[in-house]
C-alpha positions, -999 to +999 in steps of 0.1 A: +000+000+000+013+035-010+017+062+016-010+083-002-035+055+001-027+051+039-032+088+044-065+087+026-076+057+047-067+075+079-081+108+066-048+126+070-050+159+052-013+167+055+019+154+070+036+169+101+072+181+098+087+149+113+066+128+090+077+147+059+114+146+068+115+109+077+095+098+045+118+119+023+150+103+039+137+068+045+154+052+014+187+069+022+213+042+031+222+061+064+204+055+097+180+081+111+177+099+144+144+118+146+137+145+172+102+159+176+080+170+205+053+148+220+021+148+199+036+155+165+031+122+149+064+103+153+048+069+151+032+074+117+065+090+106+081+055+105+049+034+100+041+050+067+074+044+049+080+011+067+046-004+055+053+009+020+088-005+017+089-039+035+090-069+012+065-090+032+086-122+027+067-151+043+082-163+076+109-136+077+111-109+105+119-077+086+113-051+112+114-048+150+096-018+166+109-013+202+089+008+227+093+014+264+059+004+278+031-022+274+006+006+267+028+018+238+030-017+224-008-019+223-011+016+209+014+010+180-004-023+173-037-004+170-022+023+148-006-003+125-038-022+122-057+010+113-030+020+088-026-014+070-043-045+082-028-067+055+007-070+069+016-100+091+028-087+125+029-096+162+028-075+193+043-088+226+036-072+259+029-081+296+003-106+307+009-128+276+019-165+279+054-161+264+061-198+265+031-203+242+041-174+220+076-189+217+061-222+205+040-204+179+071-187+166+086-222+158+059-226+131+056-190+118+075-158+121+058-124+115+071-097+092+069-070+119+074-073+157+062-047+182+075-052+217+093-039+248+131-044+255+124-071+281+101-091+259+125-089+229+154-101+251+133-130+263+122-141+228+156-137+211+181-146+239+163-167+266+139-186+244+157-185+211+123-183+194+124-150+174+146-151+144+160-116+136+189-127+114+173-112+083+162-080+100+161-049+078+147-023+101+153-018+138+131+011+152+133+026+187+103+048+195+100+071+225+137+062+230+145+086+259+120+067+281+137+034+273+173+042+279+188+038+314+223+027+325+215-010+319+199-007+284+231-010+264+243-041+283+209-057+279+203-049+242+238-055+229+235-094+230+203-090+209+220-069+183+254-087+183+264-101+149+232-087+133+236-071+099+207-046+102+203-023+071+186+006+089+183+018+125+157+045+132+155+062+166+127+086+176+125+107+207+114+140+222+149+146+235+184+132+233+199+123+267+235+115+276+228+078+282+215+076+246+247+089+231+269+057+234+241+037+217+238+062+188+276+064+185+279+026+183+251+017+160+242+048+139+276+061+127+272+089+102+235+092+105+208+116+093+197+138+122+162+152+118+152+179+144+117+194+141+114+207+176+114+243+165+090+237+136+065+218+158+054+242+185+024+230+204-005+254+209-007+254+247-016+280+273+003+276+306-013+288+338+004+289+372-016+287+404+001+293+438-010+268+465-015+288+496-029+262+521-041+228+508-030+213+475-061+192+472-084+222+477-064+241+451-069+212+427-106+213+434-106+251+428-093+245+393-118+216+386-147+238+396-137+264+371-129+244+339-151+220+319-128+197+299-138+169+276-108+151+290-082+163+316-052+144+329-041+152+365-004+142+368+008+132+403+045+125+409+043+102+439+025+069+434+013+069+470-005+102+463-024+090+433-050+071+454-053+101+478-061+125+449-084+100+433-104+093+465-107+131+472-121+138+438-144+107+437-159+116+471-168+150+456-186+133+426-160+141+400-161+118+370-126+104+376-105+073+372-070+065+384-043+050+361-010+036+376+016+009+372+003-011+401-028-021+380-026-052+359-019-049+322-054-060+312-070-036+337-049-007+323-058-017+288-095-016+297-091+018+313-073+032+283-102+020+261-127+038+284-105+069+282-106+068+244-144+065+246-145+096+269-162+076+297-143+097+322-137+135+324-106+133+346-077+108+348-054+108+378-021+093+366+016+089+373+041+098+345+031+065+329+007+085+307+032+113+301+045+098+269+034+081+238-001+071+245-022+088+219-055+104+229-067+140+229-068+158+263-081+193+264-066+201+298-035+190+318-032+196+355+002+193+372-008+184+408+029+187+416+060+191+395+078+159+382+112+148+395+128+152+361+122+186+345+118+171+309+087+152+321+070+185+326+072+190+288+061+154+282+031+157+305+021+190+290+024+175+255-006+154+262-027+184+250-024+208+221-016+178+198-015+179+160-029+214+157-053+213+186-052+239+214-048+230+250-046+244+286-021+234+312-025+243+349+004+239+373+000+240+411+032+252+429+045+267+461+076+285+472+097+252+472+090+249+435+102+283+425+136+272+412+120+246+390+095+271+377+124+295+368+142+267+350+110+259+330+107+296+321+143+295+309+133+266+287+107+287+270+076+279+291+055+311+291+036+309+323+006+331+331+001+335+368-035+333+379-056+337+410-090+326+419-122+346+421-159+336+424-163+342+386-133+322+376-096+329+371-080+363+367-044+369+356-019+382+381+002+411+368+039+404+373+057+432+389+084+445+366+117+454+380+124+491+373+159+504+366+173+521+397+198+547+386+211+554+421+218+518+429+234+512+395+258+541+402+267+528+436+275+494+422+296+510+394+317+527+420+328+494+436+365+490+426+375+460+406+406+441+417+437+441+395+439+404+398+410+380+402+416+358+432+397+326+443+363+336+458+363+369+439+327+366+428+314+359+463+334+388+478+322+411+450+286+401+455+289+409+492+301+444+483+272+448+459+247+439+486+264+462+510+262+491+485+225+484+478+218+483+515+236+516+520+215+534+493+182+520+507+193+530+543+200+565+531+166+567+515+149+556+547+168+582+567+160+610+543+123+600+542+123+599+580+139+634+582+114+648+557+085+634+577+099+648+609+103+683+594+068+682+580+053+673+615+073+702+631+061+726+605+025+718+613 
């Protein structure tokens, strides 16, 4: 099936930047590293050209698609079926009887395999059931979620002595632990970065938690009416607390977390797609890859890793849609908020009223000529010694204090003279 036919089948009017670039470069002999934000169509970026170009030789595994979670295996499986249901493929994820699957592979090998690293290692190394000796394409999707310190040592035996024609890696970011793998297997590759071209249409709102975080969360919920909102919670032990609090207040909510079984999570995901729930309380398990449209994202708290803020927020404003993101924070979170601002997050501070939210005007720091002149007068040392910056900063603070103290004294004298004149 040609790409144009697949697009018509899926009612795609146009391709996203990452899709265009990958399709144009797919037949190039070099490997591909694709960088694009969450929600810009990375999965179809490789599915379209892969399904158009594989030979579909019976009983030969031509492509392996590796993803970090069971949910993503099931999602890519669904997307592949919707794109082209004629190809022979197999998806392997948790809760399957892998011994039975290994026995089935003795009789028949699929053209495409979709799975997680642990399942691939099990089938290739431990059970010696999946034959990847004739593999043409090895695709890593949502790669930055997959890589940790052990990934290389675990995946190397799988790829050892394999003559793979084309590696493709897709991610929202390139981390340091990914670099050795890329250096080893990708060589002089094509690097496609569409992060600047694919800006998500998201409004970011910042709400200061004054007393109780749960009450502040409820304040937001009472003032928005999403068709679907994901409430991200960093600590697994807090997920149940947040869920119970909202459920007791008759909010149409469900919780989604790793402690649930695979089948149960799959059923919940199906219900989410059907918009059975208006709110989903989740860990960062839903922060990446899983493809559904959320109109609102709420950060109940900030994630441990700053990049996950971007991944969470990327659950909305996808593929041309608009979205709203609300972040609850307190004084302890200020450094992280500043870092996010430096990364380009344009927060709008809001406060609550009976009628809804109102924007808080940020106080602009005005230029103080007197203080600037006082700082300018601080002599610079001829030689910069260790600890110079710290000593200089102390002198700056002392100069500022002196100016302010003088202003206070002058103001006090003026007030005293005025009272005497009366």
